[in-house]
KESELUM-782356 format. One line per 3 residues: number of its first residue (from 1); their letters; for each residue y negated, x negated, z negated of N, C-alpha, C. Coordinates in steps of 0.001 Angstrom, whole numbers. Atoms other than C-alpha are relative to their C-alpha. Example, Ala and Ser with C-alpha at 12.3 -4.5 7.8 and 13.67 -1.06 7.14 Angstrom:
BEGIN
1	AS	1190,-890,0,4500,-12300,-7800,-1200,-900,0 | 1190,820,60,1060,-13670,-7140,-1090,770,-730 $
This chain:
BEGIN
1	MLL	-1106,-907,161,34485,-2348,-9259,-263,1296,767 | 358,-1204,-730,32634,566,-7739,253,-194,1488 | -236,271,-1423,32763,-1075,-4310,1479,-11,330 $
4	TGL	-1445,52,-277,36485,-1744,-4559,614,1373,-105 | -516,-1359,122,37124,1827,-5713,-336,825,1220 | 378,-732,-1203,35210,3220,-2765,811,-463,1201 $
7	QSA	-772,512,-1128,37020,954,-343,1427,532,-34 | -1390,-450,76,40456,1937,-1623,95,1510,164 | -24,-1450,-152,39534,5645,-1703,-87,403,1466 $
10	HGG	127,-315,-1422,38676,5549,1997,1084,-664,838 | -1110,573,-730,41903,3859,2944,-192,-1450,366 | 229,1407,-286,40521,321,3003,1146,-841,-551 $
13	GLA	-1096,850,420,43005,-2487,2646,-393,-932,-1132 | 197,949,1085,43365,-5154,35,-994,-1085,411 | 912,1034,-474,41428,-7638,2187,-1455,458,-118 $
16	EAA	1361,-503,107,38349,-5413,2280,-448,92,-1457 | 326,-62,1424,38481,-4913,-1482,-290,-1404,-534 | 217,1376,433,38745,-8666,-2004,-1329,-524,534 $
19	AAL	1273,426,-575,35783,-9245,315,-1164,608,-774 | 1049,-647,776,33695,-6728,-1614,-136,-645,-1375 | 18,648,1301,34650,-8362,-4896,-612,-1398,101 $
22	AAT	562,1335,-198,33793,-11817,-3536,-1514,73,229 | 1440,-158,-241,30407,-10593,-2315,-731,333,-1300 | 602,-344,1286,29675,-9094,-5725,-71,-1218,-906 $
25	AAG	-17,1212,826,30676,-12312,-7490,-1027,-1012,495 | 985,940,-547,28529,-14397,-5145,-1420,457,-329 | 1316,-522,351,25533,-12149,-5752,-321,-209,-1469 $
28	AAL	210,216,1429,25986,-12367,-9514,-252,-1474,-287 | 197,1441,199,26275,-16171,-9345,-1384,-425,476 | 1333,318,-503,23104,-16365,-7271,-1083,488,-958 $
31	AVA	975,-528,958,21229,-14170,-9755,-48,-865,-1261 | -44,853,1196,22369,-16324,-12694,-663,-1344,299 | 613,1280,-364,21341,-19522,-10861,-1517,131,95 $
34	ALL	1444,-209,-93,17899,-18085,-10109,-622,155,-1385 | 504,-180,1362,17453,-17056,-13738,-51,-1324,-753 | -18,1297,675,18437,-20487,-15042,-1085,-927,548 $
37	TAC	1036,825,-606,16105,-22212,-12595,-1389,437,-477 | 1296,-504,448,13203,-19972,-13629,-257,-366,-1458 | 175,331,1418,13802,-20688,-17319,-314,-1482,-196 $
40	RAR	208,1444,139,13761,-24461,-16778,-1339,-467,543 | 1260,402,-616,10477,-24516,-14850,-1065,-206,-1079 | 1060,286,957,7586,-26092,-16741,-1217,859,323 $
43	PAP	1208,-787,-276,4466,-23947,-17173,-1123,-897,506 | 1139,750,-539,1283,-24997,-15412,-944,-375,-1140 | 950,387,1058,-1217,-26936,-17542,-1246,888,48 $
46	PAR	1177,-891,46,-4273,-24930,-18710,-1145,-442,908 | 1088,467,-866,-6694,-27144,-16771,227,431,1444 | -313,-410,-1370,-4927,-26307,-13527,-242,1499,186 $
49	IRT	229,-1439,-73,-5085,-22591,-14307,-1498,292,61 | 1445,-195,-26,-8820,-22814,-15048,-582,-339,1364 | 492,401,-1317,-9421,-24646,-11780,332,1051,1044 $
52	ALR	-400,-1021,-973,-7478,-22039,-9833,-840,1260,-159 | 833,-1185,223,-9426,-19207,-11454,-1421,-225,502 | 1363,296,-446,-12751,-20921,-10758,-63,-11,1531 $
55	DRE	-12,30,-1465,-11814,-21548,-7111,117,1408,576 | -147,-1372,-492,-10727,-17944,-6656,-1302,768,-176 | 1277,-674,225,-14000,-16745,-8170,-1015,-399,1062 $
58	RRT	943,456,-1028,-15966,-18836,-5677,317,590,1371 | -393,-554,-1295,-13976,-17454,-2751,-154,1511,74 | 54,-1456,21,-14285,-13829,-3845,-1337,487,545 $
61	AFL	1222,-559,-574,-16781,-11826,-1836,-698,881,-1039 | 767,-849,904,-19501,-9819,-3534,564,1411,38 | -474,-1376,99,-18234,-6472,-4768,-1103,842,-636 $
64	PQR	1043,-829,595,-20719,-3666,-5418,445,555,-1351 | -311,-552,1310,-20951,-2198,-8900,646,1362,165 | -680,-1290,-99,-18662,736,-9514,-884,1139,-486 $
67	DPD	845,-1046,553,-21200,2662,-11574,-1410,-546,-190 | 1342,571,137,-24789,1599,-10878,-880,770,-985 | 794,-799,924,-26113,4411,-13131,495,-94,-1437 $
70	ASG	-524,130,1355,-24236,3232,-16233,-1123,-379,-960 | 1038,299,987,-26192,2856,-19470,-188,-1507,-94 | 319,1413,106,-27947,-472,-19791,-308,-660,1329 $
73	RPR	294,578,-1315,-28345,-1041,-16053,-1369,479,457 | 1325,-425,-471,-31855,-1036,-14580,121,883,1235 | 7,-887,-1160,-32653,1672,-12087,-545,-757,1205 $
76	PRA	554,659,-1187,-33269,546,-8521,-1436,465,244 | 1397,-337,-283,-36864,509,-7352,-75,1123,1021 | 206,-1099,-939,-38094,3587,-5612,-734,-542,1223 $
79	PGR	723,465,-1189,-39334,3169,-2054,-1495,317,-152 | 1457,-182,117,-43101,2720,-1943,-627,381,1317 | 707,-283,-1246,-45748,3231,649,388,-1041,1054 $
82	PLP	-288,988,-1036,-45073,1577,3983,-1090,-1064,35 | 935,1109,-72,-46693,-1811,4357,-802,89,1294 | 775,-9,-1249,-49551,-2052,6820,509,-1092,946 $
85	TAG	-513,959,-976,-48374,-3750,9954,-1149,-493,886 | 1020,561,-908,-50324,-5950,12269,117,720,1341 | -78,-485,-1262,-51169,-4161,15256,-329,1165,631 $
């Protein structure tokens, strides 16, 4: 209705108002069809979800710890004396 009001306020004809109304109706019908399709879809079985999570975990690269100084985490070793080298 807003589109048709704007069209008629700017001197648009009846054909342009009808086109705007048809476009709005088509968009609403498409949204309703998408919603109905989404509601009818069966959920994935839990075993498939577990497999997907496990596969994603295996593909994930190593991420450093966000807080290495948090309580309960061991402190990194301090650098020691240099090792004697051959030579």
